[in-house]
C-alpha atoms as one frame of an Amber mdcrd trajectory, in Angstrom:
protein
  34.687 -10.187   3.105  31.910 -11.522   5.351  29.748 -14.270   3.816  26.927
 -14.118   6.385  26.132 -12.885   9.877  24.997 -16.210  11.269  21.536 -15.218
  12.447  22.274 -12.074  14.456  19.300 -10.447  16.231  17.382  -7.840  14.222
  18.618  -4.885  16.271  22.266  -5.762  15.576  21.502  -6.278  11.901  19.927
  -2.835  11.794  22.980  -1.244  13.403  25.271  -2.950  10.881  23.084  -1.731
   8.019  23.328   1.822   9.338  27.126   1.604   9.427  27.342   0.168   5.909
  24.957   2.821   4.617  26.869   5.619   6.297  30.015   4.443   4.527  28.104
   4.389   1.198  28.847   0.672   0.873  25.326  -0.711   0.523  25.047  -2.291
  -2.937  23.820  -5.414  -4.716  26.551  -7.505  -3.113  26.431  -6.302   0.506
  22.631  -6.239   0.518  22.629 -10.049   0.395  23.882 -10.079   3.975  20.507
  -8.760   5.090  18.417 -11.008   2.848  20.037 -14.349   3.670  20.186 -13.900
   7.426  16.789 -15.363   8.374  13.720 -15.921   6.234  11.568 -15.266   9.293
  12.759 -11.653   9.471   9.786  -9.376  10.100  11.423  -5.968   9.646  13.966
  -4.628   7.145  15.306  -1.096   6.718  17.781  -0.221   3.979  19.030   3.290
   4.689  20.815   4.060   1.408  19.647   2.422  -1.814  21.144   5.177  -3.991
  23.517   4.419  -6.824  27.140   5.464  -6.482  30.421   5.461  -8.377  33.520
   3.894  -6.819  37.106   3.944  -8.033  38.975   0.621  -8.287  42.648   0.044
  -9.187  43.240  -2.044 -12.295  45.112  -5.338 -12.015  48.563  -4.518 -13.337
  48.639  -0.739 -13.320  48.124   2.065 -10.865  45.302   3.532 -12.943  41.840
   3.756 -11.443  38.691   2.545 -13.140  35.134   3.586 -12.316  32.546   0.936
 -11.481  28.888   1.561 -10.744  27.703  -0.010  -7.503  23.968   0.306  -7.032
  21.013  -1.517  -5.600  19.166  -2.040  -8.835  15.542  -2.887  -9.465  16.195
  -6.636  -9.592  17.890  -6.597  -6.188  14.965  -4.682  -4.724  12.632  -7.387
  -6.069  14.774 -10.003  -4.317  13.721  -8.600  -0.961  10.279 -10.122  -1.414
  11.714 -13.384  -2.757  14.108 -13.927   0.166  11.991 -12.456   2.987   8.356
 -13.342   2.202   7.237 -12.917   5.825   8.211  -9.243   6.068   5.768  -7.063
   7.971   7.740  -3.787   7.901   9.817  -2.588   4.949  11.620   0.757   4.702
  13.651   1.795   1.643  15.450   5.151   1.596  16.905   6.894  -1.480  15.657
   4.131  -3.779  15.987   6.036  -7.038  16.673   2.800  -8.970  13.267   1.326
  -8.129  11.166   0.829 -11.257   7.533   0.009 -11.985   8.158  -3.755 -11.721
   9.061  -3.740  -8.028   5.856  -2.718  -6.234   3.599  -5.208  -8.083   6.030
  -7.960  -7.061   5.845  -6.818  -3.430   2.058  -6.826  -3.635   2.116 -10.407
  -4.888   4.761 -11.903  -2.575   4.600  -9.956   0.698   1.332 -11.306   2.041
   2.016 -10.123   5.621   3.096  -6.562   4.797   1.644  -4.024   7.255   4.098
  -1.143   7.001   5.980   0.258   4.001   8.139   3.373   3.776   9.534   4.494
   0.417  11.707   7.558  -0.091  12.977   8.929  -3.378  11.376   6.411  -5.779
  11.149   8.978  -8.569  10.927   6.383 -11.374   7.730   4.724 -10.150   4.598
   5.948 -11.940   1.313   7.010 -10.371  -0.603   4.086 -11.897   1.712   1.609
 -10.192   1.106   3.230  -6.810  -2.660   3.127  -7.373  -2.643  -0.592  -8.243
  -0.349  -1.338  -5.294  -2.663   0.353  -2.793  -5.682  -1.401  -4.258  -3.981
  -4.741  -3.552  -2.272  -4.244  -0.186  -4.168  -1.214   1.152  -6.610  -3.007
   3.506  -3.766  -4.528   5.545  -1.515  -1.452   5.743  -1.247   0.231   9.133
   1.708   2.495   8.375   2.630   4.193   5.086   5.316   6.694   4.163   5.759
   8.047   0.640   8.243  10.904   0.380  10.419  12.864  -2.025   8.972  12.058
  -5.427   7.266  14.022  -8.196   5.513  11.053  -9.832   2.392  11.127  -7.675
  -0.916  12.862  -8.373  -4.433  13.156  -6.990  -5.289   9.584  -8.067  -2.570
   8.246  -5.753  -3.888  10.134  -2.734  -7.435   9.107  -3.529  -6.300   5.480
  -3.799  -4.712   5.728  -0.345  -7.888   7.206   1.146 -10.182   4.648  -0.523
  -8.110   1.485  -0.079  -6.206   1.949   3.192  -8.954   2.211   5.847  -6.770
   0.827   8.646  -3.905   3.312   8.361  -2.723   4.610  11.740   0.389   6.405
  10.500   0.643   8.296   7.202   3.555  10.375   5.905   3.234  12.223   2.593
   6.225  14.543   2.793   8.055  16.454   0.061   5.587  15.389  -2.617   5.576
  17.839  -5.506   1.906  17.278  -6.405   0.257  17.058  -3.001  -2.310  19.852
  -2.994  -5.682  20.827  -1.535  -7.517  17.992  -3.293  -5.065  15.416  -1.974
  -5.371  16.691   1.590  -9.165  16.747   1.353  -9.190  13.106   0.196  -7.483
  12.044   3.436 -10.707  12.684   5.355 -11.522   8.999   4.768  -8.512   7.887
   6.861 -10.462   8.014  10.091  -8.081   5.826  12.148  -5.015   8.022  11.726
  -2.935   8.676  14.843   0.052  10.202  13.048  -0.095  12.486   9.997   2.762
  14.177   8.133   1.939  16.376   5.119   5.020  18.567   5.402   6.626  20.532
   2.543   3.864  19.801   0.052   4.555  20.968  -3.478   1.028  22.282  -3.948
  -0.582  25.152  -2.087  -2.073  23.717   1.116  -4.617  26.173   2.488  -6.230
  26.690   5.876  -9.614  25.553   4.577  -8.260  22.160   3.500  -6.425  21.522
   6.772  -9.295  22.751   8.944 -11.726  20.518   7.068  -9.395  17.550   7.537
  -8.844  18.161  11.254 -12.578  18.467  11.842 -12.844  14.796  10.824  -9.627
  13.122  12.041  -8.182  15.632  14.529  -9.620  13.985  17.640  -7.608  10.811
  17.016  -4.276  12.405  16.113  -1.267  12.087  18.429   1.327  13.395  15.958
   0.897  16.144  13.376   3.511  17.636  11.052   2.472  20.635   8.939   5.984
  21.999   8.389   6.831  23.861   5.218   3.270  24.768   4.242   3.770  28.493
   3.964   0.109  29.498   3.514  -1.115  28.213   6.869  -2.207  30.849   9.388
  -3.953  31.209  12.741  -7.028  29.467  11.312  -5.153  26.158  11.219  -3.941
  26.673  14.787  -7.509  27.374  15.805  -8.565  24.011  14.374  -5.718  22.274
  16.232  -6.839  23.989  19.441 -10.449  22.909  18.923  -9.994  19.370  17.583
  -6.661  17.840  18.631  -7.227  16.904  22.260  -4.794  13.968  22.240  -1.958
  15.591  20.282   1.514  14.847  21.670   3.829  15.896  18.805   3.305  19.118
  16.835   5.669  20.335  14.104   5.147  23.769  12.543   8.601  24.471  11.118
   8.800  26.951   8.222   5.159  28.020   8.512   6.161  31.569   7.754   2.847
  33.309   8.450   2.513  32.125  12.053   3.048  34.918  14.556   3.833  35.200
  18.223   0.199  35.928  19.040  -1.003  32.905  17.045   1.128  30.586  19.206
  -0.099  32.287  22.378  -3.699  31.734  21.301  -2.996  28.068  20.543  -1.711
  27.285  24.030  -3.957  29.608  26.047  -6.905  27.786  27.638  -6.096  24.607
  25.695  -7.706  22.513  28.393  -8.626  19.661  26.061  -4.967  18.852  25.541
  -2.921  17.582  28.485   0.428  18.717  27.119   2.737  18.193  24.152   5.793
  15.933  24.291   7.429  17.567  21.268   7.002  21.055  19.844   8.854  22.286
  16.730   8.418  25.905  15.629  11.582  26.705  13.633  11.638  29.862  11.496
   8.206  31.414  12.166   7.356  35.001  11.255   7.755  35.957  14.894   8.189
  34.068  18.154   8.974  35.982  21.329   8.986  35.443  25.079   5.197  35.555
  25.309   4.779  32.572  22.960   7.501  30.597  24.730   5.903  31.291  28.099
   2.483  30.183  26.814   3.963  26.917  25.528   5.822  26.353  28.797   2.782
  27.031  30.973   0.665  24.606  28.962   3.172  21.791  28.231   5.985  22.407
  30.700   5.243  19.245  32.697   5.276  16.983  29.616   7.590  18.594  27.037
  10.672  16.489  26.169  11.784  17.920  22.804  11.724  21.615  21.860  12.898
  23.135  18.563  13.202  26.933  18.575  15.572  27.333  15.620  15.742  30.942
  14.388  13.177  32.205  16.892  15.219  35.369  17.202  12.736  37.288  19.350
  13.387  35.128  22.424  15.437  36.845  25.127  17.887  35.366  27.579  15.488
  36.036  30.446  12.639  34.384  28.572  14.651  31.211  28.057  15.783  31.009
  31.689  12.205  31.493  32.875  10.899  28.751  30.570  13.582  26.327  31.774
  12.306  26.591  35.333   8.941  25.271  34.130  10.018  22.644  31.586  11.562
  20.155  33.969  11.348  17.104  31.650  13.136  18.547  28.617  15.717  16.171
  27.131  16.551  17.846  23.819  16.461  21.478  22.727  17.491  23.289  19.555
  18.137  27.020  19.952  20.166  27.495  16.787  20.446  31.151  15.730  18.730
  32.369  18.888  21.351  35.056  19.442  20.518  35.669  23.095  21.802  32.225
  24.135  25.041  32.475  26.128  27.150  30.353  28.479  24.812  30.827  31.429
  21.776  29.709  29.449  23.531  26.555  28.185  24.728  25.677  31.692  21.211
  26.222  33.025  19.907  23.828  30.376  22.295  21.152  31.599  21.314  21.685
  35.236  17.734  21.237  34.107  18.569  17.740  32.820  18.760  18.471  29.084
  21.238  16.066  27.473  21.159  17.166  23.821  21.635  20.873  23.035  21.991
  22.352  19.544  23.403  25.889  19.359  24.423  26.609  15.760  24.818  30.361
  15.266  24.885  31.167  19.002  28.078  33.213  19.024  27.836  34.113  22.713
  28.521  30.512  23.764  32.257  30.333  24.459  34.826  27.720  25.424  34.403
  28.646  29.094  30.932  27.108  29.035  31.018  23.857  31.002  29.742  20.733
  29.254  28.761  17.977  31.662  29.522  14.306  31.115  26.726  12.712  29.120
  25.661  15.986  27.487  25.912  16.420  23.710  26.546  20.022  22.670  26.220
  20.520  18.909  27.299  23.600  16.958  29.561  25.572  19.324  31.509  27.782
  16.949  34.381  28.332  19.376  35.294  24.642  19.066  36.362  25.242  15.469
  39.374  27.205  16.688  40.913  23.976  17.965  40.839  22.139  14.649  44.437
  21.328  13.771  45.771  23.230  10.825  46.898  21.187   7.834  50.720  21.309
   7.788  52.398  22.858   4.819  53.653  20.419   2.231  57.356  19.656   2.446
  59.409  21.333  -0.264  60.402  19.077  -3.116  63.972  18.805  -4.273
């Protein structure tokens, strides 16, 4: 029922968009609220551009009719028409985007420096290639995720036409393979690289070759979900990535406990990671955790150890004494975690703790004010039961 927001600051507009998206209410009509606010808007993020069906009551009956509410291709084009000065544009779940949208952005958004597109499965590879040829030189940040309509020509176009990229995310792309990764060697200014969950087989040779060229400048690296990577890739990270601060190796199934130990041992070039994610490796035991803590204990803020079942209770408590700056930790399905370990985490200053599958954490575990504890199974026992329906006469 709101006609406009009267020029609210960008951060409030973003919060409102998150709320509307969470309620699955972002559509052609409500999207206008974010386009007509201020033509000088520099940043726009639409968190849910997916189509949806909603039930509406008819005028004179109690019957419900189905109406399709979606952000269609024409509405996506309107973004460039209403906000020509945009510098950062992020569109999530934009399955209704068609081939006509990106050329229009290339023509109208003359100041565009950052674009993030997720789920645009209708856009063809040729359109991406032409788009990067036009806007590539001014792009500093690019994210293209969750689509099967890309191919090697798209990745080559990024490498050839986007020389100023500092952040690149190519995640969940069905056709990203060795050739695509090799092409990225031309992106010499990259500080953040995400090639996680590639659909093609990403090998050690391709990643090692890439890191030899761009590794020295990287601060963030995400190789999650590339199941063929082994200790050779970790060796390249050890040798080349002196300035790395965020490392994600989730679902790299061939990485072993000893591989992680070798990565962190004598890694003098690197002054410490701020985030380390190693969910679901082949093996990860106390020795690997201790090596990570000794190397990055004074800098580590986020640690993801999901399904690292080889870690013992003693190993966790020992690591906590070293990692004094931890703010968030995920120990889901680490069965050794109990009440004492969770309470020790809180005493250590950790404010966000995820413990799905940790059955030894009980209701007697104290949770301090300001601490978010996610996944305690014992809490489910206090969910109110649905009362039985009253008998009908």
